[in-house]
N, C-alpha and C positions, 0 to 999 in steps of 0.2 A: 580446585576442589576446596573444601569447607575444610576450615582449621579450626578444632576446637581450642577455645582459650582455655587454659587450667591454670591452680595453682600448683608451683613446685614444692613438692613435699620437702618436708627437714631432712628425709632420710637420703634422697637424692641428692639435694644440696651437698650434706656433709659428704657423701661418696664424691660428687663432683668435685669439690675442696681436695680433696684426696688425691685422686686422678690429674687435677690439672695443675697443683701444686708440684707433682712429681714430674709432669709432663715439662714444667717451665724449668725446674732446676736443673734436667737433663740438655736442654737446649738453649742455654743462655747466654750461647755466643752467637745467635744471631745468624744462624747460616743463611744463605742465599739472600741475603738482605742488599740494599742498597749501595753498599760500602761506603756511604758519605753518613755525616752526623746532621746533615744540613734538616731540619726540619720537613715530616711530611704530612700532610693530612689525606688519609684517604677516604672518597663520600663512596658509598655501597648503601645500595637499595637494599631494603629488607624483604621478606616474603611479605607477599600480598595478604592484606587483611589480618595482621599480626599485631598492630599497635606499633606504638615507638619503641626503642629499644629496651626500656624498661618496664615494657608491660612483660606480664608472665610468661605468655607464648615465648617470648625471645629471652627468658631468662639464661638459656644455654649459651646462646651467642653472646651476650650479654657478658657474662663470665668468663669465656674464653678470649673474648676483645681485650678485658682487662687485662688479663693474664700477659697476652701478647704486648701490651702497649707497657706494662711493667717491665718486660724482657727488652723492650726494643723502645727505648726513651724518646729516641726523634719521632716517634711515628703516633701520630692521633688516628684515631677510626672514627668518620662521622655516619653516622646510621640514618638513615632517610626512610620514615614511613612509607609505604606503599599502600596507598588508598583506592588503586586501579581495580576495576571489574573484570578486567578480560587482558591478554596477552595483547589483544590488537590496541587495545588504549593504553597500554604501558609502552607499548612502541611507538604509538604517536606520539605520545609525549618524548620519547629520548629521541625521537627523531627532532621533532620542534627543539629542543635543547641543543642538538648537537648540530644545526644549522647554524648556530651562534657558537660552536665551539663550547658548549658549556653543560654538556654531558656528565652525568656522574662519572664517577671512575669503574665502579661495580656495579652492571645494570641487571636486573631480572629479567630471564628470558625463560622461554620455551625451545626445546628441540626443533620443534616444528617449523616455525618462521626464520630460525636460524640456519639449519642444515638445507630448508627446501630452496633457499636463494631470495626469500620474500622480503629480506631487510636490505637499504641501500648498500651497495658495497663501499667498503673500508670503513664503515661505521665501527665495526668490532675489529677486535684482534684475534690474528691466529694465535694461539696459544699451547699450539701441540709443541714448540721448541722447549718449553719448562714441562712439559708434561713427560714427552721422553726422556729427561734426566730423572735422576732420584730426587724424590721426595726429602727435604733436608731434615725433616721429623722426625722420618721413620727409617731407625737404623737397619741397615743392610738390604732396604730396595732396591732392584736395579732400575726401577725406572717407578715414576707416579702413577703411567698407567698400569703398571702391573698391578697395583694396588684394587682395581675397579673388578668387577666382575667380568666376564669375555663377552655377556649379550650387552652389557651399556655401553661399550665404546664405539659400536655402529652407529647407537644413536648420539653421539656427540661429534662424528664425523660428516662433514660435507662431503658432497661430490668431487670436489677438486682434492681431495685428503687432509683439508684444513681440519685443524681443531676450533672452531669460535665459542664453546660452551663447555662447561663443568657441569655433570649433573649427580644431584647427592643423594637422591632416594628414588625409590619407585613406590607408583601406586597402581595396584591392580585390580581387575575385577573379578568375581564368582559368584556362584549361586548362592544364597544365604537360605536355609530351610530351618522350620522350626522342629527340634526333636519330637516333640510330643505330635506334631502333625504327622510326621514319619512313621513313626510307632503305629500310631492308630491305623495308618494305611497299609502296615504289615513291609514297610518299606526299612531294611537293614544294614543298608548300605549305598554310599552314594552313587549316582551313575558314573559308567565308564565311558559312555558313546553319546551321542545324540539320540542315538535312537532308544538308549537304557531312558533318558530322562524324558522323552516322551511316553513311554509306558509307566515311568514312576507318577507322570501329572496326572496319565489317567487313572494310577491308584488311587492319589489324593482323591479327583472327582468321582470315584465308585465309592469313597469312605464317606462323602458328604461334606468334604475339605473344600472349600475354593482355591485350585492347586496353585495359582500363580497372578501375579499382574505385570503386566507390560508397562512399566511408567515411560510416558512419553511425553512430558507437559516441558522437555526440556532437549531440544534437536540435539544439542552436542552431547546430552548424555547418554541414555539407555538406546535411543536409535542410532547415534551413530556408533555405539558399540556393537550391535547385530551388524551394520552395514561394513564394518571393519571385520569382525569375526567372521563372517558368511562370504565377502569376497574375497577377502584373503586365502579362506580355506578353498573355496573353489576356484577362483583363478589361479591357481600357485603354477600352473603350468603354462601361462599363458603370457604371466605379468611380465617376462622378459622383453615381451614383443611391443610393450608401451613405455618400459621403465626406463625414461629417457635421461632425469636427474642423477638416478642411483643413489640417492639418499634412502635412509631406512625407513622413511613413511612415504607414497605417493606424494607428489606436490602437484600445484593446479595444471603445469605443463604434462606431466605423466597422464593425469587423468583426462584432458582434453584429448593428448595423443591416442589415446584407450579407446575415448568414444568416438571420435575419428576413423578410427581401423574397425570398429563396428565391433571390438571386443567387449567393452562397457557399453552392453547394450541390451535391449530386450529380445532381440534376436538371435542372442547367444546364450545355446541354451545352459552353457557355465553358470552366467550372471542373472539369468533368469533365476534358476535354481535357487540362489540365494532369497528372493523375495517368495517362493512356492513354500519355500521349509519356511519362512516367515510365517506365512498364512496358515499354518497348520497348530501352530500357537494361539491362535484367534480364539478357538473353541475352548481352551484353558483358561484364560486370562481374566480377571475380573472386570468390571465397568468401570469408567470413572477414570481411566488412563491417564487420560491429560489434565487431569486435577494433580499429579504427581510427578515428582523428581526426584531422581534417585541419587542426584547431587547436591539435593537442596539442605539445609541446615535441619536438622530435626527438632529445631525450636522454630520452626516457621510458623508463623498462623495465618496466612495468607497463601491461596495457590500460586505455582505449583509446589503442593506440601513434599515432606519427606514421607516415603511409603512405610520406614521402620515400625511407625506404630500399629500398622496393620498385620504385621508379623508377631510383633509383641503381644497383641490382643488376640490374635488365634483367628483374624479374619483371612488371612492368606497361608497357606501351607510353604510359600517358595518366594522369593524375590530374586531379581538380578540388583549387583550393590557394589559395593567398591571395598579396598581394605580399609579405609578410614570407617568404615561403618563398625570395623570389630570394638575399637574403645567407645564408640557412641552407645552401641547396644549394650556394651558392660556399663557404661556409665548410667543407661535407663533400667537396670535392675535386671537384665536377661541375661547374664552369666550364665554359663552352662547350657541354658535351654537351648542354644543354636548351632549349627555348623556352618561351613562354608566347603564348598569344593570348586575348583576352578571347570572354566566351559568345557564342556564334553569335546572330542572332536567328532566331524560328521566324517561317518564311515558309508562306505556300500550299502549298509543294511538301511540308512536313511535315502539315501539315493546314488544310483548308479553312475553319478557323476563324482561321487565324492573322491577325494584325493587322502583321507585319512590325513590332512595336515594338521599338526598339532599349532594352536592357537593362543596357548599359557603366553602369557606376555604381549600379545598384542595388542588389548587393549588397555588404556594406560602405559605402562612400562616404565622409564625413568625422569617422570612427568610432574613428581612431588612438591617437595622441599629441599632447597638449596640448589637452585640452578641459576648461575651467575655466567655473564659474558664479561671482557673488558674490553672497554671502548679504545677506539684508538686516536691518536694527538688529532686527527682532522675533527674528531667530533668531542674530543676533549683537551683543549689547548694545554693543559698543565699535564698529561699524559705522556713524557718523556721516558725513553728507554730505561732513564734511571728510576722513576718512578713506577713503571710497570713493572720491573724487578722485585720493587718493594710490594705492590700488591700482591702478585703471584706469592711472595713468601708468606703473606699474610694467609690468602687461599689456602697454601701448603699447609700452614697452620690448622685451619679449619677442618681441611680434610684428611688428618691423619685418620685412620679406621677409628680409634679411641674417642677422638672429639666428635667424629661427625657423627657417630652414634649414641654419644653422651646428647647433642644439642637435639638432635632428631626426635629421641625419647623424650623431651622436654616439651619440642613445640608440636610434635603431631599424637602426643601420649603413646607412643609407638605405634600407631598407624603407618607409618610411613617406615619403609624398607631400604635400608641403607645399600649404597651402589656399590660399595667397598668391601670384599673379604674381611672377615676379622673385625668387622665393627658389632659393638653388641646392640641386640634389640631387646625390646619386652618380648615376654615368652607369650605370645597369643595365639591361641589354640588354631590353627587353622591357616596363618598367616602365610607360614613356609611355602605352603602346597601351591598358593598363587603364583610363585615367583618362578619364570622359565628358568629350567638348568641345563637347555641346551640353545644354537643358534636360533634366536627367534627370525621367523622368516619375512620376508619382506611385505610391508603393512600398506594395504589398499585402503584408501580413503577416499572418497569421492563427493558425497553430495554433503550430507547432512552434520558436517564439522567445518565450514567455510572453507572448506579448498577453493572451490572455484569464485563463490562470492556467498556475503551473507543473505542476498536476494534468493539465492538458489537452495540455499539453507532453509531459509524460511517455507519458501515452497515448497521444497522436500517433506519439510513436517509437518505440514498442512495433509498432504497426500498420505503422508505413515498415518498419522491419526485416525484418518477415515477408513485405511484398509486395516489398520490394528484394530478396531472398535467395530468391526464387522457392517461399515456402513457402504464400503466397497467393494465392488468383486474383484478379484483378479484381473479379468481382462481390463477391465477400464483404469484400474491403477496401472498395469505394466501399458497400457496406451499414454497415459499423461505423463508416467514417469520417462518414459523414453521421449518425450516432447521435451521433457524439463532438460533430462541429460542432452541435448542435440541443441537446443535454445543455449544452455549456458555455457557449455564447451564454445561456442560460437560467439559467444559476449566475451569470455573470460580470453578467448584470440585477439580480438577486437580491443580490447581494453588493453591488452597486454604487448599490441603493435607483434602477434607472432603468426608466422603464414603457416598451420597443420597440414597443409598438403608435403612440404619437406621430409616430413617425418613416416 
C-alpha cells in the first residue's frame, strides 16, 4: 500500500516526548531482556518505501528506538531501509541472505506468505511462546496476545498453530462517495446492502452523474478486492470442502483443490454468480478503467493513475478505495466533502444464492504497517536464544498500545488502524466503520492476487479488464476464465509436486 511521507508536526513531537519519557521512566528495569550486559545489535528492516530511519515517515520509530536504547545500554538497533516493490521481492532477498546465514534479525513480512506456508520451513521463528506471556511494558495484561483485537490473531496464526508474524495495523477498503453527488441524486444515507448500492448507482446515473469507476489498472488492487469480496461471500457454505491449509486466507493448495473439485468453477452456480454480479456494475462504470489504480500514489503522473482526482473534481460520484485514501483526500483539500462506507453484504435481494455474509475486513485486513517476523538461527547465525529474547523485548516495547498508536499516527498520518485495543488513532471520520467488529470469515483469494502464479494473475487481469469495460460478453468471459482456472491449478500442482487427486 502507498505510504505518504509527511512532516512530524511540533505538536505531535511534543506529545510524543511526554508519552515516551513517561513510558521509559516506568520501565527502566528492562523487563524481559536478555539478562546479559553483552552488547547486542538488532538488525531490523523498516516498512517499505519509507526511507531511512531518519526520514520523517519513520520519526515515530526513531523516537521509540532512541528511548529504548537509552534504557537498555547494551542494545543498539540498526534499522535497514526497505526499497522492495512487493512482498515477493522482499522475500526473495531474505531467502538469498538466509542461504548464507546472514538474514536480518527482524524482517518485513505479510501474513499471506507467512501463514500459507509459502516460505521455506525454518526461515522464521515461532514467536507464540513470547506472545502468550504478558507484555512486560503493559502493566496488568494477561498475555501479549490479549492486547490484540480478536479478529487479528487468526491472521497471525499458521495452520499448525504457530505464530511467525506480528501484525501492527489494518488497512481496509470501502466505497468513497462525493457528498455533493449523493445530495444531487437524492441519496440520504449510505446503502445497507448490495442491492441498495445498485439502486444508488442508478440514482446517480439518472441525476446525470457518472456513478462509478471500477479501476482495474492493477490486478492486485480493485480486481482482487472484488474476487475476495464476492467469492468469500457466495462460497462461505462450501469453503470447508477445499480448506486444506486452514489459514485465515486461502493459499495455492486450497485454491487448486477447490478448482479440482469443481467448487471454484464457472460450472458451480455459486462461483459463477460472483462474476454475474460484477457484470451488473459495467453499465455504471466510467470508461478508461485500466488507466487507473486504486492503490496508486495520488501524485503519480503516468498510468495507472490514482482515481482520487475524479472524485474530487466531480467526474464520478463513487469510487472503491482504501483507508489510506482518507488522509490523502484530506491533504488534497477534500476534507468534509466525502463519505465512506464498507462494502455492503450481498443478500438474497441481489441473488437467490446469497448467504448474507459480512465481508467487512475481508479485503485488506491487518496488512498495513508494522508487520514483522523474527528469523531463525538457521537463517541468521547471530540469532541465539538470548538474542531472540532481546529482540522480542524490543518488539514488546514497540507494541504497547500507546507506542503502536503513536508511531502509526506518524507513519501513516492516521491511515493505519492499530491492531491493538486501546491504541490511540487519528480521528478520521469514516475510519472506524471499515473495521470488522466480529470474526472475519475464511477469506477466499483465487487468481488475481498471485495466489496460484503471477502468470495466472496477469492473464486473469486481462480477462477482467475486457469484461468490465464491456468488450467481452459474460459467456466468453466464463469460458476463458474456466480455462484459466483449470490450467493454473494444474500448473501450480506440477510446479509444487502436489497430487491433487488425493484431496
